[in-house]
N, C-alpha and C positions, 0 to 999 in steps of 0.2 A: 932456455926463458927469454920471454919476451922485455926489450928497451925501450921504452920512450926516447925521444928527441924529438928536442924543438929546434925549427927551421927560421928559416930569416920574417920567414909570414908571421910567427908568432904562434902557427900551431905547432903541436907537439901531437906524433903518434909513433904507433907501437907495430908490429908486427904478432898478430894472436894467432896459436893455430887452433884450428878449427872448437877441438877440445874444450878448451880454454873461453873460447868465444859461447860455445853453451853451458859451459861450468856458469861463467856470469849470467851470463842471458836469467840461467834456470832461479840463481839466486839472488835476481834484481828481483824477479819475477815472485818468488818468494817474500822478498824484503814487501814489494807492492802489496802481497798478498795482506801479509799482517798489517801494515802502516793505512790497508783501506778495513779493515774490518773493527779498527779502532773509536771507541765511543769516549769522547771528552769528555763528557756531561755521566759514565759509570767508574765511578770510583775501584770496585770490582778489578776493572778490566787494566785500570791506572796503577795499578800495583802488580798487576804480574811483571816478574825482575828484569825479562826483556823490554817491558814497556817505559820501563821505572826508565830505566841504562837511555834508549830510544826518547825519552821526555821528563828526564829526572824534577826535583824538586829546584826550583829556584832559593825556597830558605828550610833546609833541612829541618833545621831547630824549632821553626816554628809553620804547624799545619796551618792554623787560620793563612797567614803570609800568604804559604805556598801555595792553598788552594785560591786565595783571593788572584796570585799574580799567573795561574796556569788558568782561570777564569777567561783571561787576556789576552791569554797567548799561543796557551797548546791547539786548536782551533789552527795561527798561522804556519806554526813551527812543525803540524804535522802536513800539511798542504804545500809545503816547500819540501818536508822531503819527503812527499808525494811526484815533486817534479820534479827534484832530483834524479829518482831512480828511476824516473819517467824517459829523461834523457839521456840517463846507460842505457837503459837499452833501444832506443834511436838511434845512439853510435853506432850501438852491435849491431844492426841490419837486421832485413826480414832475418825471420827464424826458415833455411828453405827444408822443414819436415815432411813431407806428406803426413797421412791423418794414422801411421803406421807409427809411427816416430823411428822411423832411420831418417838417414840425410836422402832428400827428394835423388832417385836416379839408384840411389843402391838395394840389393836384394842378398839375402840372407846368403847365396850363394858365390858372392862376390868375396875372395879370400885377401883380397889387396882391397885395402882402403888406405891412397894418400894423396888425403887431398895439401889444397897449397895452403901454406898463409896467409890470414883475414888480416886486411890492414884497417888500422884503428885510427882514424885522424881527428883531434879535436882544438876545435878552438877554444877562448879562454872561457868563455860563460861553461861551457861541457868540460873543460877542467875540473871546477868548481865544483861543480853536481859527478861528478865521477870524484874525487876527491869527500867531497860530502854522504856521500853514499856509498862509499867503501868504508868509513869510516862505521857508517850507521851497520853495515854489514858484520864488520867486524866486533860492533858492542852486541850485536843479539848472537854470534859465535860465540865470544866472551862468556855470556850471560852461563849460551848451554854449558859450554864447556867444564864454568867453573872459577874462572880465570882469576885468580885473585889482585893486590896491588902490583903488585913487584911481575906480573904476568905469563906466572907459574899454571897451566888447570893444573884443578884437580880429580877430573876421573880419569878414569882410565879401564876404558874396554873398549872392542873392537871399534864400536860406530864411534866415538869417542875419536879414536885414533885416524880415522879417517877426517873426521871434521876440524879435529885442529890441523891436520896440514892444508885443507880449504881455508884455515884462519890466517895461516903463515903463509902461504903462496897471496892472500889478498893484502895481506900487509906485506910484501913482496915489488909487488903490481903499483900499489898506494906509495910504497917510498921511492920505486924506479916513477915516474911521474913527478912525486916530490920534488927528484935532483931534475928532471926535466927542465921545469918553469922556476927552477932557484938560478940559473945558468944565467 
């Protein structure tokens, strides 16, 4: 498990396994696709549970005030979320896969694949983008897992176990990043 550390210059860094980078790249790309498809004028789309978690009502007990507030803030909030997820992808570097989906230079005959860890170095602004995107990712996954307010998932099938592992891993990444900047 990687651990973020802050250096004297103020940057925060960690060494990620290539599979971790691939996972982060994959989920951040999926978040970008989800956010890019949001139409803030489409009430049906905004009512979807995952979108409601990402763009919650400011006034849950007053639909008229919530709609008015959303009219003025949703586009800006959405743009910020898109920019943050894009910054995460940028910090992860280029995807070094060829069109077959295999890592560059990798063939099916290669029985040993021992890639080196990938250094991730974040400045102060990138740290904030990462923290916000990790929160957004966990919100979407929490919705998918039907996580209750106490943090317990209420789905128990094979796919949910995998999603829950990703949810928990993203939480560990986020926690490590928070601890690193809190020093």
